C-alpha positions in Angstrom: -12.4 5.5 -2.8 -10.8 3.7 -5.8 -12.1 4.6 -9.2 -13.7 2.0 -11.5 -10.8 2.5 -14.0 -8.2 1.9 -11.3 -10.1 -1.2 -10.1 -9.6 -2.8 -13.5 -5.8 -2.6 -13.2 -3.7 -5.5 -12.1 -2.2 -5.6 -8.6 0.9 -7.7 -8.0 2.4 -8.6 -4.6 5.4 -10.8 -3.9 6.5 -13.1 -1.1 9.7 -15.1 -0.7 9.1 -18.9 -0.6 12.4 -20.4 0.2 16.0 -19.4 0.8 19.3 -21.3 0.7 23.0 -20.5 0.9 25.8 -21.0 -1.6 29.0 -20.2 0.3 31.2 -20.9 -2.7 29.5 -18.2 -4.8 28.8 -16.0 -1.7 25.1 -15.9 -2.6 21.8 -16.5 -1.0 19.4 -18.0 -3.5 15.6 -17.7 -3.2 12.3 -18.3 -5.0 9.3 -16.1 -5.0 5.6 -16.3 -5.4 3.7 -13.5 -7.1 0.2 -12.8 -6.0 -2.5 -11.2 -8.2 -4.9 -9.6 -5.8 -6.9 -7.9 -8.6 -10.0 -9.0 -10.5 -8.1 -8.9 -13.9 -5.9 -11.5 -15.6 -2.2 -10.7 -15.5 0.1 -11.5 -18.5 3.4 -10.1 -17.3 6.6 -9.6 -19.3 9.8 -7.7 -18.7 9.2 -7.4 -14.9 12.4 -6.7 -13.0 13.0 -8.1 -9.6 15.6 -6.5 -7.3 16.9 -7.7 -3.9 18.4 -5.8 -1.0 20.0 -6.4 2.4 18.4 -4.8 5.4 19.4 -4.4 9.0 15.8 -4.1 10.1 12.2 -4.6 9.1 11.8 -1.1 7.7 11.6 -1.2 3.9 13.4 1.8 2.3 16.8 2.0 4.0 18.3 -1.0 2.3 21.4 -1.9 0.2 20.7 -3.2 -3.3 22.7 -6.4 -4.0 20.9 -8.3 -6.8 18.5 -8.0 -9.6 17.1 -9.8 -12.7 14.4 -9.8 -15.2 11.7 -12.3 -14.3 10.6 -14.9 -16.8 7.1 -14.1 -18.4 4.2 -15.3 -16.2 0.4 -15.3 -16.3 -1.8 -15.3 -13.2 -5.6 -15.5 -13.0 -7.5 -13.0 -10.9 -7.1 -13.6 -7.2 -4.5 -16.4 -7.7 -0.8 -16.7 -7.1 2.1 -18.2 -9.1 5.3 -19.7 -7.8 8.0 -18.6 -10.1 10.4 -21.6 -10.8 13.4 -19.3 -11.5 16.1 -19.1 -8.8 17.0 -15.5 -7.9 20.0 -14.5 -5.7 21.5 -11.9 -3.6 25.3 -11.5 -3.3 26.6 -11.2 0.3 30.3 -10.8 -0.6 31.8 -8.3 1.9 28.7 -8.5 4.2 28.4 -10.0 7.7 25.0 -11.7 7.3 24.4 -11.4 11.1 24.4 -7.6 10.6 21.9 -7.8 7.7 19.4 -10.4 8.8 16.7 -9.4 6.3 16.3 -9.6 2.5 13.9 -7.1 0.8 12.6 -8.3 -2.5 10.9 -5.9 -4.9 9.1 -6.7 -8.2 8.1 -4.4 -11.0 10.7 -1.9 -9.8 10.5 0.2 -13.0 6.6 0.1 -13.0 6.5 -1.7 -16.3 2.9 -2.8 -15.3 0.5 -0.1 -14.2 -1.1 -1.3 -11.0 -3.8 -0.4 -8.6 -1.3 -0.4 -5.7 2.4 0.0 -6.3 3.2 -0.1 -2.6 2.7 -3.8 -2.1 5.4 -4.8 -4.7 8.0 -5.3 -1.9 8.3 -7.9 0.8 10.8 -8.5 3.6 12.2 -11.9 4.6 14.3 -12.9 7.6 16.9 -15.2 6.1 18.1 -16.8 9.4 21.6 -17.5 7.8 24.6 -16.8 9.9 28.2 -17.5 8.9 
């Protein structure tokens, strides 16, 4: 059972919305949506996003290839927010067919104390082959 104090904490989750290739820069760009699945308002600042390549759908055995501080954002309880910022992952030296998944993690340094830290990662099949 979750304590009342923990229930009052925010809870962020992330999903990848769209993904596109820039062969000149050897990057895959993407946008994310952040979901606030808690009953409290979120006013987030200094949240770091990191991106990784993965060979499979298992999160945790991945290769970090990108990261950035997200712009500040606010999300009402139970709502989601599409972040307009473009994030990217560098694929220089990688065969994308061998790494068909991108893992995206937010709040990697636990800047925001949350009810559930486990749902701050998502995996996305990029479907890009060179």
